[in-house]
C-alpha positions as MATLAB code, in Angstrom:
seq = 'XXXXXXXXXXXXXXXXXXXXXXXXXXXXXXXXXXXXXXXXXXXXXXXXXXXXXXXXXXXXXXXXXXXXXXXXXXXXXXXXXXXXXXXXXXXXXXXXXXXXXXXXXXXXXXXXXXXXX';
ca = [
       0.000    0.000    0.000;
       1.302    3.438   -0.891;
       2.225    5.969    1.786;
       0.401    8.695   -0.134;
      -2.774   10.180    1.200;
      -5.820    8.281    0.140;
      -8.556   10.528   -1.101;
     -12.081    9.468   -0.403;
     -14.002   12.333   -1.974;
     -13.963   13.661   -5.508;
     -15.867   16.929   -5.553;
     -17.215   18.183   -8.832;
     -16.869   21.823   -9.861;
     -18.726   23.407  -12.753;
     -16.573   25.860  -14.689;
     -16.769   27.694  -17.951;
     -13.948   27.072  -20.431;
     -12.582   30.528  -19.637;
     -12.622   29.902  -15.869;
     -10.849   26.571  -16.322;
      -8.236   28.172  -18.596;
      -7.586   30.966  -16.074;
      -7.281   28.527  -13.169;
      -4.850   26.357  -15.134;
      -2.782   29.421  -16.028;
      -2.573   30.412  -12.383;
      -1.687   26.858  -11.326;
       0.985   26.684  -14.035;
       2.418   30.030  -12.891;
       2.856   28.541   -9.398;
       4.188   25.287  -10.899;
       1.328   23.317   -9.353;
      -1.236   20.908  -10.664;
      -4.740   22.303  -10.869;
      -5.727   20.043   -7.965;
      -2.855   21.258   -5.775;
      -3.603   24.874   -6.658;
      -7.278   24.582   -5.747;
      -6.492   22.819   -2.470;
      -3.891   25.385   -1.423;
      -6.114   28.315   -2.365;
      -9.130   26.816   -0.656;
      -7.412   25.694    2.531;
      -4.824   28.439    2.969;
      -5.769   31.332    5.193;
      -4.493   34.479    3.575;
      -2.606   34.886    0.330;
      -1.475   32.131   -1.971;
       2.153   31.268   -1.150;
       4.725   32.456   -3.680;
       6.570   30.038   -5.936;
       9.621   30.618   -3.724;
       7.663   29.698   -0.601;
       6.239   26.588   -2.247;
       9.725   25.531   -3.356;
      11.035   26.166    0.167;
       8.278   23.968    1.599;
       9.042   21.216   -0.894;
      12.744   21.411   -0.020;
      11.987   21.387    3.711;
       9.872   18.247    3.384;
      12.612   16.578    1.315;
      15.266   17.496    3.904;
      13.267   16.212    6.877;
      12.510   12.945    5.059;
      16.197   12.524    4.259;
      17.128   13.212    7.880;
      14.526   10.689    9.065;
      15.961    8.131    6.651;
      19.473    8.685    8.022;
      18.240    8.352   11.608;
      16.395    5.181   10.666;
      19.600    3.683    9.262;
      21.406    4.504   12.494;
      18.583    2.992   14.525;
      18.728   -0.253   12.522;
      22.481   -0.491   13.062;
      22.074    0.091   16.791;
      19.264   -2.472   16.999;
      21.587   -5.023   15.406;
      24.327   -4.119   17.904;
      26.503   -2.935   15.011;
      29.160   -0.296   15.515;
      28.514    3.249   14.416;
      30.756    6.237   14.877;
      29.762    9.116   17.084;
      30.610   11.421   14.152;
      27.957    9.685   12.043;
      25.386   10.058   14.824;
      26.285   13.706   15.407;
      26.117   14.447   11.694;
      22.665   12.865   11.423;
      21.438   14.803   14.454;
      22.805   18.088   13.078;
      21.164   17.349    9.737;
      17.895   16.700   11.545;
      18.150   19.991   13.448;
      18.826   21.938   10.242;
      15.909   20.228    8.516;
      13.641   21.030   11.470;
      14.690   24.695   11.316;
      13.939   24.767    7.592;
      10.524   23.253    8.266;
       9.866   25.956   10.833;
      10.674   28.647    8.303;
       8.796   26.965    5.473;
       5.636   26.199    7.408;
       5.889   28.837   10.121;
       4.069   32.096   10.271;
       3.528   33.745    6.920;
       5.480   36.800    8.072;
       8.645   34.769    8.637;
       8.516   33.492    5.066;
       7.889   36.927    3.560;
      10.680   38.836    5.310;
      13.320   38.617    2.591;
      11.229   38.811   -0.552;
];
């Protein structure tokens, strides 16, 4: 079974050709699928995040997943009573801290993300 979210509802939206074209243009401008664009617009309080903010969020998620993967490898080695250097553990922990900071910036308050635009 996939780790992706399983959708259970498929809402239907009636649009004119012009409305659909405009929505697709806006989604393309943000480098999102139409579905992603509609979800973000509909669920986000406030303005639509910029392309930069969306890319930062994507990078933050990638970094935290990578850090989790590295910690998981260390955990497996420790569970098997295998040796692992303290440098490797420290590096993985530092990577995790940096990824957590990036997540805080990427998904934190809107003001924190907009400061250096």
